[in-house]
N, C-alpha and C positions, 0 to 999 in steps of 0.2 A: 649560478646566479650570484652576483655580488650583493652585498648588504643594501646599498643605497637603491639599487634597482628593485630588490625585493620589497623594500618598504614602500617605494613609490607605486609599484604595481598593486600592493595591498590597499593603499589609499584609493586608487582608482576603482578597484573592484568593490571595495566597501562603500564608496560614495555612490556608485551605480546601484548597489543593493539598497541603500537608504532611499534613493530616488524612487525605485520601484515600489518599496514598501509604502512610502508616504503618498504616492499618487493614488493609492487605494483609499486614502482618507479624505480626499478633497471634497467628496460629497457627504462627509460625515457632519455631525453637529458642530456648531461654532467652536465649542471648547476643545474640540479635537483639531479643527483646521488651524487654529492659531499656533498650535505646536508643530504641525506638519508642513505648513507653507515655509517657515524659516528653515525647517530641516532640509527641505529640498534645495533651498538657496545655498545653505552651508555645504550640503553634499556635493553640489555642482562645483563649489569652490575647491573642495577636496579633490575632485576629479581633475579640475583644471590646474591644480598645483598652485593656487593663489592663496597666500596666507594660510598654509595648511595647518600650522600649529594652532593658530587661533580658531580655525574652522573645526579642528578635531576636538578641542576642549569645549567649544560651544555645543558641538554635537553631543558630547558626553553629558553636559548639563541638561540638554533637552532630553536625553535618554533617561536621566534621573526623574525629570518632570513627567515623562511618559509612564514610568513605573508608578509614580504617585497617582497619576490620572486613572490608571487601570488597576490599581491595587496589586501591582506586581507585573511580571513578564507575561502579558496576556497571550502572547504567541509562543509561550514555552521556551524550548531549547533554542529556537531561532533568535529570540530576543536576548537570551543570555549569551549566546555566541557573539551576537552583534556588539554587545557591551564589552565582552572580553577582547575582541579584536580592536575595538576603538580605544579601550583603556591601554592596551599594550602600545598602540600607535602614539597615544598621548605621552606615555613615558619615554618612548624612543626619541621624542622631540624635545624633551626638557631634561633628560638625565644628564648629569654633569660630565660624565666620562664616556668614551666609546664603549668600554667594557660593560657599563650598566645599560647603555642603549642596546647593545647586542643581547644582553641577558634578558631584557624585556621581550625582545623579539623571539628569542629562543624559548621563553616561557609560553608564548603563543603556539609555537610549533609543538612543544611537548603536550600542551592541553589539547591540541587537535588530534594528536596520536591517541591520547587517553579517551577522547570523546568516541572514537571508533572502537577501541578495545573494550571499554566499559559497556558500551552499547551491546557488543557481542557477548560479553560475559553475562549481562543481565538476561539476555535471551537464552543462552545455552543452559543456564541453571533452571530455566522455567520449563517444566514438562510439556506445557502446551506448545511452546515453540519447538521443542525437540521432536514432537510428534506431528507438527504441521497444523495443529488445530488453531493456534493463535492466528496464523496468516489466513486460514480459511475464514475465521470470524471477521477479520478485517474486510475481506471482500463481501461477506454475507451481510454483516450488520453495521459496518462502519458508518458514522455520520459524515465522513468525508465524501466529496462529490464523485464517487465511483460511478462510471457509466453503467447503466443497467445491463448492457451486453457483457460487461466484465464480471458481474455478480455471479454468473454461472461458473466462474473459475473456482468458487468455493466448493464445488463438487469434484474438482480435479485433485484428489487427495495426493496422488503421487507427484504431480507437478508442484503443488504447494509445499510438499515435504522437501523436494529437491531445491526449490527456490529459497525456503527458509534456511536450510543448511548451507546453501551457497552464500547467503548474506552473513550468517553467523561465522562461517569459516573465514570469509574475507575480513570481517571486522576483528576477529581474534588474531589473525595472522598479520594484520596491518603493521604493527611495530617492526616486524622483520624486514619490511620494505626499506627501512632506513639503512640497511647494511649495504645496499648497492643502488646506484642511480637508476639503472634500467628497471629494477624491481619497483622502485618508488614511482617512476613514471607510469608503469603498468598499474600499480595500486591506485594512483590518483585518477587515472582514466576510468578504472572500474568503479571507484567510489563516486566520481562525478556522474557516471552513467546511472548508478544507483539513485543518486539524488534527482537526476533528470527523470528517471522512471517514476519516482514518487511524485514529482511535480505533474507529470502527465496523467498518472493514474488517480492520484488523490488530491491534486491541487495544492500540494505542499511546495509551492514555487519559491517561497522565501528561503527555505533551507538550502536550496541549490546555490543561490547567489552568495549567501552569507558564508557557507562553508568554503566555496571557491575562493573567497577573499582571503582566507587563511592559508591557502595552498602555497603562495610564494614564500611565506615564512618557513614552511616545512622544507621546501626545495632548497632554500638557502641554508637551513639548519643541517640538512644532510651533508651538503658539501663542506660546511664549516666544521662539523664534528667528525664525520665519518669519511670525508673525502681525502 
């Protein structure tokens, strides 16, 4: 994937992600709506490719205002990743040289790789994750909207042990996928499936779309550095 196409696809995916996030706030109190209505308009401009530089920078400004409104990233890692992708896009649009533009986009790719590896590392050094107890607790006690029929999985010790280790090994091995395009494609399918499962099981739908928006940067980066 060439650089220009990767940037454009990232803009489209991130814009759609912002639209999805902000639609959830249209029934919110007025002080939230006045931030999210213009966010939808700017996100649609980003998707359409209309004044993308201006739209990206205004979206970044709105992102800062949202941090102030909620005293930080109220949706945790999803909001942080959103701002990371958006910040890198903003720099790619105003950096004075092609090298600096590519460096900003490469930074996004590296941060995406680290997001998976560090997530796996935090889990694997935790005895509760290595034993499967942590995942069992997620199904048994989590505040996420887990279907009641799935709470019974908390008793499936062997299944959760295998699932936990599958996730940890995928995340820890993710950087190795950069070595070969086919491996990277397989890794992205697996991680996207992981995010989709979290969206279906726990309602973490924002993570799916935000992380997907960073995938084009990684696909371009692999070809640029290792191709």
